[in-house]
Each structure stands twice: as C-alpha cells, then as structure tokens.
Backbone as ProteinMPNN parsed JSONL, in Angstrom:
{"seq_chain_A": "MNFLEKRILQEGIVLSDTVLKVDAFLNHQIDPLLMKEIGAEFAERFKEDGVTKILTIESSGIAPAVFAGLALGVPVLFARKKKSLTLHEGLLTSKVFSFTKQEESEISISSKFLRRNERVLIIDDFLAHGEAASALCELAENAGAAVAGIGIVIEKSFQQGREKLEQEGYKIESIARIQSMNENGIQFVCGEKEAALHE", "coords_chain_A": {"N_chain_A": [[104.537, 97.095, 69.635], [102.879, 96.341, 72.53], [100.875, 93.355, 73.873], [98.766, 94.617, 75.619], [98.577, 97.233, 74.754], [97.765, 96.872, 72.132], [95.08, 95.777, 72.779], [93.858, 97.849, 73.82], [93.784, 99.704, 71.775], [92.016, 98.162, 70.227], [89.631, 98.052, 71.801], [89.214, 100.256, 73.601], [87.866, 103.311, 74.519], [87.987, 106.67, 73.768], [87.148, 109.345, 75.633], [87.84, 111.887, 76.276], [90.565, 114.13, 76.012], [91.932, 113.367, 78.269], [90.549, 111.157, 79.549], [90.053, 107.812, 79.408], [88.123, 105.112, 78.424], [87.872, 101.873, 79.343], [86.147, 99.86, 80.0], [85.409, 97.395, 78.908], [87.134, 95.436, 79.354], [88.644, 95.749, 81.659], [87.894, 97.599, 83.844], [85.097, 97.086, 84.338], [83.54, 95.165, 83.06], [85.653, 92.158, 83.144], [88.455, 90.679, 81.55], [89.53, 87.516, 82.147], [91.839, 86.015, 81.079], [93.344, 88.033, 79.742], [93.945, 89.515, 82.172], [95.409, 87.437, 83.387], [97.701, 87.524, 81.693], [98.597, 90.088, 82.212], [99.29, 89.919, 84.941], [101.373, 87.924, 84.803], [103.037, 89.496, 83.41], [103.82, 91.47, 85.103], [104.918, 90.007, 87.26], [107.131, 89.13, 85.986], [108.546, 91.553, 85.602], [109.093, 92.257, 88.293], [110.386, 90.311, 89.546], [113.001, 90.163, 90.79], [112.742, 91.721, 93.02], [112.074, 91.052, 95.521], [109.51, 90.797, 96.383], [107.011, 90.377, 98.927], [104.318, 90.69, 99.342], [101.268, 92.006, 97.769], [99.74, 95.033, 97.246], [96.796, 96.744, 96.711], [94.029, 98.803, 95.506], [90.53, 98.892, 96.033], [88.126, 99.135, 93.258], [88.982, 98.341, 90.849], [91.73, 97.77, 90.685], [91.846, 95.182, 91.736], [91.606, 92.664, 90.156], [93.997, 92.605, 88.376], [95.924, 92.779, 90.291], [95.474, 90.314, 91.785], [96.079, 88.282, 89.913], [98.672, 88.916, 89.486], [99.696, 88.382, 91.943], [99.25, 85.658, 92.116], [100.913, 84.857, 90.126], [103.486, 85.577, 91.223], [103.25, 84.223, 93.688], [102.459, 85.321, 96.251], [100.623, 86.797, 98.876], [97.607, 88.944, 98.275], [96.533, 92.164, 99.147], [93.852, 94.403, 99.522], [92.888, 97.705, 99.699], [90.363, 99.344, 101.366], [87.531, 101.366, 100.24], [85.329, 102.03, 101.608], [83.835, 102.111, 104.829], [83.796, 99.181, 106.859], [81.929, 96.824, 108.783], [83.135, 94.898, 109.871], [85.876, 95.481, 109.7], [87.645, 97.371, 111.75], [89.529, 97.404, 113.77], [92.866, 98.243, 114.475], [93.282, 99.927, 112.398], [94.961, 101.161, 109.352], [94.936, 104.186, 107.756], [94.55, 106.437, 104.808], [94.34, 109.313, 102.667], [92.794, 109.79, 99.472], [92.297, 111.583, 96.491], [90.261, 111.689, 93.769], [90.47, 112.529, 90.55], [88.923, 111.914, 88.544], [86.405, 111.233, 89.548], [86.217, 113.626, 91.06], [86.349, 113.683, 93.77], [87.227, 113.222, 97.222], [88.43, 110.595, 99.173], [88.664, 108.265, 101.869], [90.922, 105.767, 102.438], [91.497, 102.482, 103.692], [93.261, 99.841, 105.443], [93.707, 96.84, 107.297], [96.145, 96.493, 109.845], [97.05, 94.118, 110.554], [97.44, 92.694, 108.542], [99.63, 93.647, 107.071], [102.963, 93.555, 107.68], [105.743, 94.684, 109.498], [108.92, 95.172, 107.737], [108.076, 93.804, 105.503], [108.103, 93.357, 101.845], [106.502, 95.393, 99.583], [104.506, 95.27, 96.779], [102.955, 97.46, 94.979], [100.041, 97.734, 93.062], [98.027, 99.15, 90.559], [95.313, 100.17, 88.532], [95.209, 102.322, 86.782], [97.636, 105.156, 86.224], [97.726, 108.464, 86.667], [97.562, 111.166, 88.033], [98.873, 110.318, 90.18], [97.77, 110.049, 92.78], [96.458, 107.863, 93.985], [98.329, 105.678, 94.056], [100.1, 106.968, 95.607], [98.986, 107.187, 98.02], [98.615, 104.616, 98.674], [101.26, 103.74, 98.919], [101.96, 105.261, 101.132], [100.244, 103.914, 103.082], [101.618, 101.439, 103.118], [104.106, 102.275, 104.163], [103.666, 103.397, 106.487], [102.836, 101.189, 108.058], [105.202, 100.225, 108.377], [106.493, 98.594, 106.369], [108.292, 98.106, 103.38], [108.294, 99.721, 100.188], [108.474, 97.92, 97.301], [108.033, 98.345, 94.605], [105.996, 99.949, 92.135], [103.345, 98.869, 90.115], [101.814, 99.467, 87.284], [98.884, 99.173, 85.178], [97.727, 100.729, 82.94], [99.255, 103.768, 82.159], [98.91, 107.069, 81.978], [100.946, 109.091, 80.593], [101.236, 111.655, 79.928], [100.319, 113.088, 82.095], [101.216, 114.054, 85.378], [101.834, 111.915, 87.311], [103.8, 109.949, 87.195], [106.279, 111.23, 87.183], [106.038, 112.546, 89.721], [106.103, 110.393, 91.559], [108.462, 109.058, 90.851], [110.278, 110.886, 91.584], [109.81, 110.703, 94.356], [111.32, 108.356, 94.751], [110.472, 105.813, 94.027], [110.326, 102.775, 92.204], [108.854, 102.333, 89.013], [106.726, 100.471, 87.032], [104.993, 100.321, 84.042], [102.582, 98.834, 82.124], [101.317, 99.688, 79.784], [101.862, 102.707, 78.199], [100.542, 105.834, 77.723], [101.169, 108.128, 75.541], [99.685, 110.44, 74.416], [96.282, 111.368, 73.573], [93.195, 111.465, 71.689], [90.313, 112.338, 69.717], [91.077, 111.231, 67.502], [92.725, 109.054, 67.762], [95.157, 107.154, 69.649], [98.437, 107.648, 70.987], [101.253, 105.899, 71.954], [103.927, 105.924, 74.51], [106.045, 104.468, 73.328], [106.045, 105.27, 70.798], [104.433, 104.131, 68.855], [101.67, 104.684, 66.812], [98.182, 105.07, 66.338], [95.803, 105.788, 64.045], [92.904, 105.568, 64.323], [90.427, 104.272, 66.582], [89.142, 101.036, 67.144], [85.825, 100.566, 66.378]], "CA_chain_A": [[103.365, 97.291, 70.273], [102.573, 94.952, 73.389], [99.502, 92.878, 73.941], [97.854, 95.433, 76.212], [98.454, 98.356, 73.778], [96.687, 96.397, 71.078], [93.88, 95.603, 73.331], [93.357, 99.321, 74.309], [93.265, 100.172, 70.438], [90.803, 97.597, 69.727], [88.245, 98.132, 72.686], [89.308, 101.36, 74.447], [87.114, 104.36, 74.074], [88.649, 107.93, 74.265], [86.177, 110.117, 76.068], [88.45, 113.216, 76.173], [92.186, 113.891, 75.823], [92.326, 112.681, 79.492], [89.631, 110.058, 80.016], [90.045, 106.667, 78.427], [87.178, 104.172, 78.927], [88.438, 100.446, 79.251], [85.315, 98.91, 80.815], [85.058, 96.245, 78.26], [88.063, 94.412, 79.832], [89.494, 96.04, 82.904], [87.204, 98.192, 85.127], [83.808, 96.843, 84.589], [83.88, 93.763, 82.594], [87.07, 91.802, 83.354], [88.854, 89.562, 80.732], [90.548, 86.88, 82.972], [92.876, 85.75, 80.388], [94.093, 89.395, 79.598], [94.486, 89.693, 83.404], [96.505, 86.479, 83.605], [98.772, 87.936, 81.066], [99.041, 91.237, 82.782], [99.804, 89.387, 86.008], [102.525, 87.366, 84.481], [104.191, 90.625, 83.022], [104.297, 92.247, 86.513], [105.779, 89.031, 87.879], [108.486, 89.138, 85.197], [109.206, 92.786, 85.903], [109.354, 92.547, 89.766], [110.794, 89.072, 89.975], [114.128, 90.45, 91.464], [112.457, 92.872, 94.016], [111.921, 90.542, 96.826], [108.14, 91.083, 96.793], [106.421, 89.454, 99.892], [102.797, 91.074, 99.248], [100.888, 93.061, 96.754], [98.744, 95.97, 97.94], [96.212, 97.471, 95.605], [92.781, 99.594, 96.128], [89.31, 98.524, 95.431], [87.924, 97.865, 92.791], [89.604, 98.173, 89.598], [93.151, 97.157, 90.903], [91.938, 93.93, 92.379], [91.709, 91.587, 89.229], [95.506, 92.606, 87.96], [96.755, 92.38, 91.506], [95.22, 88.903, 92.184], [96.923, 87.579, 89.024], [100.111, 89.212, 89.773], [99.975, 87.63, 93.265], [99.262, 84.268, 91.797], [102.058, 84.618, 89.376], [104.514, 85.683, 92.254], [103.134, 83.482, 94.866], [102.292, 86.045, 97.333], [99.081, 87.346, 99.205], [97.09, 90.203, 97.753], [95.8, 92.883, 100.185], [93.344, 95.496, 99.049], [92.507, 98.903, 100.563], [88.887, 99.433, 101.079], [87.202, 102.766, 100.07], [84.26, 102.423, 102.431], [83.842, 101.349, 106.203], [83.282, 97.854, 107.021], [81.563, 96.569, 110.151], [84.173, 93.783, 110.178], [87.238, 96.112, 109.686], [87.413, 98.34, 112.592], [90.555, 97.525, 114.649], [94.166, 98.407, 113.894], [93.169, 100.414, 110.821], [95.677, 102.303, 108.747], [94.177, 104.979, 106.638], [95.146, 107.453, 103.993], [93.277, 110.036, 101.812], [92.836, 109.743, 98.0], [91.519, 112.511, 95.681], [89.92, 111.203, 92.509], [90.228, 113.635, 89.423], [87.831, 111.496, 87.59], [85.238, 111.519, 90.211], [86.101, 114.937, 91.747], [85.951, 113.669, 95.204], [88.218, 112.801, 98.162], [87.733, 109.291, 99.84], [89.523, 107.666, 102.915], [91.099, 104.197, 102.126], [92.056, 101.668, 104.888], [93.757, 98.486, 105.593], [93.975, 96.233, 108.714], [97.598, 96.58, 110.102], [97.404, 92.831, 111.019], [97.77, 91.892, 107.339], [100.787, 94.191, 106.548], [103.794, 93.62, 108.749], [107.165, 95.581, 109.242], [110.057, 94.426, 106.869], [107.554, 93.267, 104.154], [108.301, 94.173, 100.524], [105.037, 95.412, 99.028], [104.316, 95.756, 95.339], [101.652, 98.542, 94.703], [99.397, 97.561, 91.863], [96.893, 99.821, 90.188], [94.82, 100.06, 87.003], [95.727, 103.658, 85.988], [98.434, 106.088, 86.765], [97.423, 109.725, 86.138], [98.185, 112.212, 88.936], [99.582, 109.531, 91.219], [97.04, 110.137, 94.043], [96.097, 106.391, 94.497], [99.691, 105.068, 94.264], [100.949, 107.688, 96.743], [98.236, 106.87, 99.201], [99.016, 103.042, 99.014], [102.566, 103.865, 99.337], [101.672, 105.799, 102.581], [99.758, 102.848, 103.985], [102.601, 100.483, 103.315], [105.127, 102.788, 104.914], [102.965, 103.584, 107.891], [102.947, 99.906, 108.594], [106.766, 99.653, 108.598], [106.833, 98.085, 105.098], [109.069, 98.905, 102.186], [107.566, 99.587, 98.808], [109.405, 97.279, 96.323], [107.816, 98.956, 93.312], [104.652, 100.177, 91.758], [102.888, 98.269, 88.839], [100.513, 100.223, 86.658], [98.334, 98.634, 83.915], [97.618, 101.781, 82.055], [99.898, 104.928, 82.529], [98.685, 108.334, 81.27], [102.391, 109.619, 80.615], [101.165, 113.152, 79.705], [100.037, 113.597, 83.338], [102.428, 114.14, 86.176], [102.027, 110.682, 88.241], [105.111, 109.207, 87.25], [107.343, 112.237, 87.653], [105.857, 112.851, 91.13], [106.328, 109.058, 92.1], [109.882, 108.812, 90.722], [110.929, 111.987, 92.434], [109.859, 110.004, 95.663], [112.107, 107.243, 94.654], [109.744, 104.619, 93.631], [110.421, 102.046, 90.881], [107.451, 102.137, 88.385], [106.526, 99.606, 85.735], [103.649, 100.423, 83.35], [102.381, 97.868, 80.926], [100.9, 100.488, 78.424], [102.116, 104.144, 78.495], [99.841, 106.597, 76.81], [101.651, 109.639, 75.422], [98.477, 111.319, 74.103], [94.978, 110.659, 72.991], [92.105, 112.367, 71.289], [89.336, 111.636, 68.918], [91.718, 110.584, 66.298], [93.338, 108.023, 68.238], [96.079, 107.082, 70.971], [99.823, 107.45, 70.93], [101.918, 105.316, 73.117], [105.199, 106.369, 74.677], [106.965, 103.732, 72.416], [106.146, 105.883, 69.566], [103.477, 103.549, 68.001], [100.57, 105.508, 66.73], [97.006, 104.521, 65.458], [94.77, 106.903, 63.658], [91.488, 105.503, 64.739], [90.123, 103.013, 67.352], [88.088, 100.138, 66.761], [84.464, 101.043, 66.623]], "C_chain_A": [[103.168, 96.117, 71.139], [101.093, 94.485, 73.341], [98.401, 93.89, 74.667], [97.499, 96.684, 75.406], [97.59, 97.983, 72.63], [95.329, 96.171, 71.596], [93.088, 97.012, 73.566], [93.072, 99.906, 72.986], [92.044, 99.486, 69.987], [89.422, 97.971, 70.553], [88.303, 99.484, 73.51], [88.479, 102.518, 73.768], [87.718, 105.823, 74.731], [87.601, 108.803, 74.377], [86.494, 111.564, 76.125], [89.896, 113.039, 76.014], [92.733, 113.658, 77.251], [91.677, 111.554, 80.054], [89.54, 108.964, 78.901], [89.13, 105.426, 79.057], [87.68, 102.665, 78.542], [87.419, 99.451, 79.895], [84.946, 97.693, 80.163], [86.127, 95.042, 78.654], [88.794, 94.513, 81.151], [88.649, 96.34, 84.087], [85.691, 98.125, 85.157], [83.489, 95.38, 84.331], [85.305, 93.361, 82.574], [87.258, 90.635, 82.299], [89.825, 88.78, 81.465], [91.839, 86.443, 82.262], [93.764, 86.903, 80.014], [94.743, 89.674, 81.061], [95.526, 88.753, 83.897], [97.774, 86.964, 82.983], [99.528, 89.139, 81.705], [99.959, 90.853, 84.196], [101.264, 88.793, 85.905], [103.613, 88.358, 84.064], [104.438, 91.404, 84.151], [105.19, 91.338, 87.258], [107.051, 89.098, 87.35], [109.277, 90.342, 85.573], [109.69, 92.982, 87.294], [109.89, 91.289, 90.286], [112.063, 89.161, 90.928], [114.025, 91.319, 92.559], [112.121, 92.402, 95.484], [110.378, 90.823, 97.367], [107.53, 89.996, 97.806], [104.7, 89.602, 100.02], [102.429, 92.16, 98.29], [99.748, 93.714, 97.455], [98.124, 96.766, 96.697], [94.836, 98.292, 96.325], [91.632, 99.027, 95.314], [88.813, 99.637, 94.342], [88.668, 97.304, 91.616], [91.044, 97.566, 89.668], [93.085, 95.691, 91.318], [92.262, 92.816, 91.333], [93.352, 91.565, 88.867], [96.247, 92.193, 89.145], [96.657, 90.882, 91.951], [96.114, 87.984, 91.237], [98.383, 87.865, 89.196], [100.743, 88.483, 91.175], [100.078, 86.137, 92.956], [100.438, 83.985, 91.011], [103.377, 84.68, 90.325], [104.503, 84.79, 93.404], [103.053, 84.2, 96.212], [100.979, 86.55, 97.4], [98.857, 88.707, 98.492], [96.194, 90.945, 98.816], [95.221, 94.184, 99.413], [92.854, 96.502, 99.936], [91.034, 99.069, 100.375], [88.511, 100.947, 101.09], [86.043, 103.127, 101.22], [84.429, 101.529, 103.705], [83.16, 100.057, 106.052], [82.857, 97.646, 108.57], [82.505, 95.534, 110.602], [85.535, 94.352, 110.34], [87.275, 97.365, 110.516], [88.653, 98.297, 113.714], [92.019, 97.652, 114.057], [94.179, 98.876, 112.524], [94.455, 101.428, 110.612], [94.906, 103.028, 107.658], [95.083, 105.917, 106.029], [94.035, 108.152, 103.124], [93.576, 109.926, 100.319], [92.022, 110.705, 97.379], [91.453, 111.928, 94.355], [89.698, 112.288, 91.721], [89.093, 113.157, 88.676], [86.432, 111.659, 88.274], [85.176, 112.835, 91.04], [85.761, 114.721, 93.103], [87.059, 112.997, 96.048], [87.667, 111.589, 99.013], [88.921, 108.927, 100.86], [89.501, 106.324, 102.344], [91.759, 103.665, 103.533], [92.224, 100.314, 104.768], [93.763, 98.07, 107.035], [95.437, 95.967, 108.911], [97.962, 95.204, 110.414], [98.082, 91.993, 109.66], [98.973, 92.581, 106.636], [101.908, 94.433, 107.638], [105.139, 94.494, 108.35], [108.103, 94.535, 108.54], [109.413, 93.728, 105.743], [107.921, 94.048, 103.142], [107.037, 94.166, 99.763], [105.397, 96.053, 97.65], [103.097, 96.245, 95.274], [101.237, 98.118, 93.281], [98.083, 98.468, 91.647], [96.514, 99.796, 88.888], [95.315, 101.107, 86.261], [96.524, 104.428, 86.902], [98.119, 107.461, 86.051], [98.153, 110.877, 86.954], [99.062, 111.579, 90.026], [99.018, 109.483, 92.623], [96.952, 108.642, 94.774], [97.414, 105.714, 94.984], [100.378, 105.676, 95.41], [100.083, 107.394, 98.135], [98.507, 105.299, 99.641], [100.46, 103.037, 99.521], [102.62, 104.231, 100.935], [101.378, 104.827, 103.557], [100.816, 101.857, 104.094], [103.646, 101.026, 104.376], [104.68, 103.021, 106.35], [103.165, 102.317, 108.606], [104.497, 99.329, 108.774], [107.398, 98.881, 107.439], [107.602, 98.762, 104.333], [108.283, 98.752, 101.08], [108.726, 99.106, 97.675], [109.304, 97.848, 94.923], [106.349, 99.248, 93.111], [104.372, 99.669, 90.197], [101.651, 98.9, 88.582], [100.168, 99.446, 85.387], [98.415, 99.666, 82.742], [98.094, 102.998, 82.645], [99.474, 106.054, 81.547], [99.884, 109.226, 81.459], [102.3, 111.118, 80.407], [100.696, 113.663, 81.006], [101.134, 113.35, 84.142], [102.665, 112.985, 87.296], [103.293, 110.157, 88.324], [106.22, 110.011, 87.61], [107.229, 112.401, 89.18], [106.39, 111.457, 91.964], [107.935, 108.78, 92.071], [110.663, 109.761, 91.531], [110.974, 111.646, 94.0], [110.612, 108.84, 95.747], [111.597, 105.922, 94.39], [110.131, 104.068, 92.262], [108.939, 101.807, 90.427], [107.549, 101.434, 87.208], [105.24, 99.704, 85.163], [103.614, 99.369, 82.235], [102.224, 98.543, 79.594], [101.141, 101.825, 79.069], [101.563, 104.948, 77.525], [100.6, 107.897, 76.71], [100.662, 110.738, 75.13], [97.389, 110.484, 73.384], [93.913, 111.589, 72.797], [91.239, 111.576, 70.365], [89.892, 110.881, 67.66], [92.557, 109.428, 66.5], [94.315, 108.096, 69.461], [97.425, 106.814, 70.408], [100.485, 107.012, 72.136], [103.303, 105.897, 73.121], [106.262, 105.687, 73.758], [106.969, 104.223, 71.07], [105.032, 105.232, 68.533], [102.244, 104.71, 67.989], [99.407, 104.798, 65.977], [96.029, 105.569, 65.374], [93.537, 106.688, 64.232], [91.397, 104.195, 65.555], [89.115, 102.215, 66.607], [86.852, 100.535, 67.228], [83.506, 99.679, 66.963]], "O_chain_A": [[103.253, 94.985, 70.661], [100.218, 95.176, 72.821], [97.241, 93.906, 74.254], [96.355, 97.135, 75.361], [96.741, 98.771, 72.213], [94.397, 96.383, 70.82], [91.867, 97.144, 73.482], [92.095, 100.654, 72.956], [91.131, 100.099, 69.433], [88.335, 98.145, 70.002], [87.271, 99.75, 74.125], [88.451, 102.617, 72.541], [87.868, 106.024, 75.936], [87.031, 109.126, 73.334], [85.603, 112.41, 76.043], [90.402, 111.923, 75.894], [93.948, 113.752, 77.422], [92.198, 110.975, 81.008], [89.081, 109.14, 77.772], [89.464, 104.869, 80.103], [87.847, 102.4, 77.352], [87.794, 98.344, 80.281], [84.199, 96.917, 80.759], [85.952, 93.878, 78.297], [89.426, 93.588, 81.663], [88.598, 95.642, 85.1], [85.033, 98.91, 85.838], [83.228, 94.555, 85.207], [86.139, 94.103, 82.054], [86.403, 89.761, 82.16], [90.971, 89.228, 81.503], [92.893, 86.523, 82.893], [94.975, 86.683, 79.983], [95.923, 90.016, 81.147], [96.403, 89.112, 84.682], [98.835, 86.867, 83.599], [100.755, 89.233, 81.753], [101.048, 91.357, 84.469], [102.167, 89.068, 86.694], [104.813, 88.181, 84.272], [105.454, 92.095, 84.083], [106.158, 91.803, 87.859], [108.039, 89.126, 88.083], [110.477, 90.264, 85.835], [110.603, 93.777, 87.517], [109.866, 91.155, 91.51], [112.189, 88.303, 91.802], [115.056, 91.717, 93.102], [111.934, 93.165, 96.432], [110.106, 91.028, 98.55], [107.569, 88.807, 97.492], [103.972, 88.824, 100.636], [103.184, 93.1, 98.042], [98.931, 93.095, 98.136], [98.816, 97.323, 95.845], [94.693, 98.349, 97.546], [91.738, 98.735, 94.123], [89.048, 100.835, 94.502], [88.924, 96.115, 91.424], [91.467, 96.902, 88.721], [94.101, 94.997, 91.279], [93.174, 92.04, 91.619], [93.958, 90.515, 89.081], [97.127, 91.336, 89.061], [97.631, 90.295, 92.422], [96.788, 87.066, 91.703], [99.213, 86.973, 89.022], [101.907, 88.144, 91.389], [100.935, 85.447, 93.509], [100.997, 82.902, 91.183], [104.263, 83.842, 90.154], [105.522, 84.566, 94.058], [103.555, 83.688, 97.212], [100.256, 86.751, 96.425], [99.782, 89.457, 98.18], [95.217, 90.376, 99.303], [95.97, 94.922, 98.774], [92.372, 96.111, 100.999], [90.536, 98.93, 99.258], [89.096, 101.718, 101.851], [85.872, 104.265, 101.655], [85.018, 100.448, 103.693], [82.193, 99.839, 105.322], [83.424, 98.268, 109.468], [82.609, 95.357, 111.815], [86.336, 93.767, 111.069], [86.934, 98.415, 109.971], [88.683, 99.217, 114.531], [92.217, 97.019, 113.02], [94.883, 98.402, 111.632], [94.864, 102.251, 111.43], [94.311, 102.424, 106.766], [96.172, 106.216, 106.517], [92.955, 107.602, 102.911], [94.766, 109.992, 100.012], [90.856, 110.676, 97.773], [92.507, 111.658, 93.779], [88.802, 113.065, 92.049], [88.314, 113.972, 88.181], [85.464, 112.135, 87.68], [84.147, 113.104, 91.659], [84.948, 115.467, 93.65], [87.793, 112.195, 95.47], [86.534, 111.636, 99.491], [90.063, 109.314, 100.614], [88.508, 105.763, 101.878], [92.416, 104.372, 104.298], [91.466, 99.621, 104.089], [93.822, 98.926, 107.917], [95.969, 95.193, 108.115], [99.165, 94.988, 110.564], [98.886, 91.06, 109.658], [99.33, 92.069, 105.576], [101.816, 95.386, 108.411], [105.475, 94.869, 107.226], [108.058, 93.32, 108.729], [110.134, 93.057, 105.005], [108.09, 95.258, 103.298], [106.535, 93.124, 99.342], [106.197, 96.952, 97.392], [102.135, 95.511, 95.5], [102.074, 98.157, 92.38], [97.192, 98.49, 92.497], [97.329, 99.411, 88.05], [95.831, 100.899, 85.162], [96.295, 104.468, 88.111], [98.278, 107.513, 84.832], [99.185, 111.417, 86.556], [99.867, 112.242, 90.679], [99.65, 108.968, 93.545], [97.329, 108.395, 95.92], [97.551, 105.27, 96.124], [101.146, 105.025, 96.119], [100.645, 107.408, 99.23], [98.583, 104.917, 100.809], [100.776, 102.35, 100.492], [103.224, 103.574, 101.782], [101.966, 104.743, 104.635], [100.965, 101.37, 105.215], [103.999, 100.33, 105.328], [105.441, 102.789, 107.289], [103.652, 102.353, 109.736], [104.828, 98.228, 109.215], [108.583, 98.547, 107.449], [107.692, 99.981, 104.483], [107.597, 97.739, 100.946], [109.658, 99.812, 97.29], [110.265, 97.862, 94.153], [105.53, 98.79, 93.908], [105.07, 100.022, 89.246], [100.67, 98.939, 89.325], [101.056, 99.099, 84.609], [99.085, 99.454, 81.731], [97.473, 103.408, 83.626], [99.71, 105.914, 80.347], [99.89, 110.049, 82.374], [103.274, 111.808, 80.709], [100.668, 114.893, 81.03], [101.994, 112.547, 83.782], [103.586, 113.105, 88.103], [103.848, 109.925, 89.398], [107.103, 109.532, 88.321], [108.253, 112.393, 89.863], [107.069, 111.595, 92.982], [108.567, 108.37, 93.045], [111.673, 109.38, 92.123], [111.821, 112.083, 94.78], [110.6, 108.248, 96.827], [112.33, 104.945, 94.544], [110.246, 104.813, 91.288], [108.046, 101.294, 91.101], [108.403, 101.737, 86.374], [104.318, 99.168, 85.777], [104.597, 99.127, 81.536], [102.766, 98.187, 78.548], [100.757, 102.104, 80.205], [102.045, 104.84, 76.397], [100.669, 108.671, 77.665], [100.834, 111.869, 75.586], [97.475, 109.391, 72.825], [93.691, 112.461, 73.637], [91.368, 110.361, 70.22], [89.252, 110.088, 66.969], [93.073, 108.844, 65.547], [94.251, 109.064, 70.22], [97.625, 105.964, 69.54], [100.354, 107.601, 73.209], [103.854, 106.301, 72.097], [107.281, 106.308, 73.455], [107.731, 103.755, 70.224], [104.792, 105.809, 67.473], [101.956, 105.442, 68.936], [99.662, 104.007, 65.069], [95.509, 106.144, 66.33], [93.001, 107.692, 64.702], [92.099, 103.212, 65.32], [88.414, 102.612, 65.677], [86.725, 100.849, 68.411], [82.307, 99.813, 67.208]]}, "name": "protein", "num_of_chains": 1, "seq": "MNFLEKRILQEGIVLSDTVLKVDAFLNHQIDPLLMKEIGAEFAERFKEDGVTKILTIESSGIAPAVFAGLALGVPVLFARKKKSLTLHEGLLTSKVFSFTKQEESEISISSKFLRRNERVLIIDDFLAHGEAASALCELAENAGAAVAGIGIVIEKSFQQGREKLEQEGYKIESIARIQSMNENGIQFVCGEKEAALHE"}
C-alpha cells in the first residue's frame, strides 16, 4: 500500500459506491507535504518522457500539477472553467461534462502558452469517465503539442476512464487506483483491502 492509499483510508469519506470525498487533503483543504510527495512521484514516473509543460484544469488539479512542475522543472498551465476579462485572444477551448456536478462546461487556455512540438503532461485529481483528461488532451493537440502522458492522483478503476484513454493511445499513471468502494471500505487495484475507514 502506498502513501496516498494510506491517506485515503485515513481521511477519505465514501459518500456512495462512485463518490469519494477527499476534501481534507486534496480538493478543498490542501496538504502541501502530501502534494510535494505526489509531485515527486509523478516526476519519477514521467522522467523519461521529455515533458516540457504540465497542463491541468482548475481548481483541484492545480496543487498536484504545481508540485509535479517543481519536481520536473517545467511550467504549469491550467485551463480555466470560467471566462476571464484578461483571457480573450488566441483561445483554445474544449467541452467537459462533469458527472459529479451533472453539467457541461467550456474550458480554455491561451495558445501563447502552449506551443507546437511541446511535450505535455496532463495532471488531474480524479479519473472516472475520462472527460476532463480527454478535454485537456484535445486542448494540447489542438495547439500542436504532443501528450507525453496523463498523471492521475486518484483513479476510480471501476469506471471506464482508463480504458477510454488507453484506447486513444495515452500513457496513464495513477498514484492510487480504487477497485471498488462502499460503506464497508475501499479496495485498491493492488489487492489491498480495508474493512473500515478512519472516522
């Protein structure tokens, strides 16, 4: 069991068999030391892939992406979900459907920060259906960049996101892969099982 799986068992809250709440350390309150460890792990896994830039989506992907960028020594670019008065020229856009929020949103980046021939590492907090990662890959490729890989903090392996992205030819590295979860606990792909979560 790795460091992130242990943290999920300690502080994660299973709201349903598809929804995991990790706002104690990832997507509301952020643990910088944990993010530093996550960034170092991504840097290790993608060190041979020639990454020149990291691309993520606001807001929960930013913290792990920044620490991965620090470890790899490359800039981090994040796609905005809302229009900005200062971001209006040379926009690249894509659509993302959120199953958690049950809504579609448009994400955008400025083309001046993503150039042709760059090798882009996509980073996101969760992988479920693969919608956000696919949209980020589309942005990178529309800019003429190559996707070096996709780094995921927590993957819900019981949903089809990984299969979809692998069929499209992307390398995926997830730090924690959840096989199943319910009120009795979480089982990770590695086979580790915990009967009850920390309360």
